[in-house]
C-alpha positions in Angstrom: 46.1 75.1 133.3 45.4 78.6 132.3 48.2 81.1 131.6 47.7 84.5 133.4 48.8 87.7 131.9 50.8 90.3 133.9 47.9 92.6 134.1 45.7 89.9 135.6 48.4 88.9 138.1 48.7 92.5 139.4 44.9 92.5 140.3 45.3 89.5 142.6 45.2 90.7 146.3 45.9 88.7 149.4 47.5 85.4 150.0 50.7 84.7 151.8 51.0 88.0 153.6 48.4 87.3 156.3 49.4 85.8 159.7 47.1 83.2 161.2 46.1 83.0 164.8 48.2 80.0 165.4 51.4 81.8 164.4 50.5 84.8 166.5 49.8 82.5 169.5 53.1 80.6 169.0 55.0 83.9 169.0 53.2 85.1 172.1 53.9 81.8 173.9 57.6 82.1 173.0 57.8 85.7 174.3 56.1 84.7 177.5 58.5 81.8 178.0 61.5 84.0 177.5 60.1 86.6 179.8 59.5 84.0 182.6 63.0 82.6 182.3 64.4 86.2 182.5 62.4 86.8 185.7 63.6 83.5 187.3 67.2 84.2 186.4 67.0 87.8 187.6 65.4 86.7 190.9 68.0 84.1 191.5 70.8 86.6 190.9 69.2 89.1 193.2 68.8 86.5 196.0 72.4 85.2 195.6 73.8 88.7 195.7 71.9 89.7 198.8 72.6 86.4 200.6 68.9 85.6 200.9 69.0 81.8 200.3 67.2 78.8 201.8 69.3 76.7 204.2 68.3 73.5 202.3 
């Protein structure tokens, strides 16, 4: 194994900072799920408060 000097290590660019497409897609899916749940709960609250419910 080769030992790197501090000067050489400062020249290395890239690596662990980039986000892959899979991570971005997972975050997007999570946000969409939370948004859909919020819409469903909000719609249920609105229907209950206005008395607009199914008889079944």
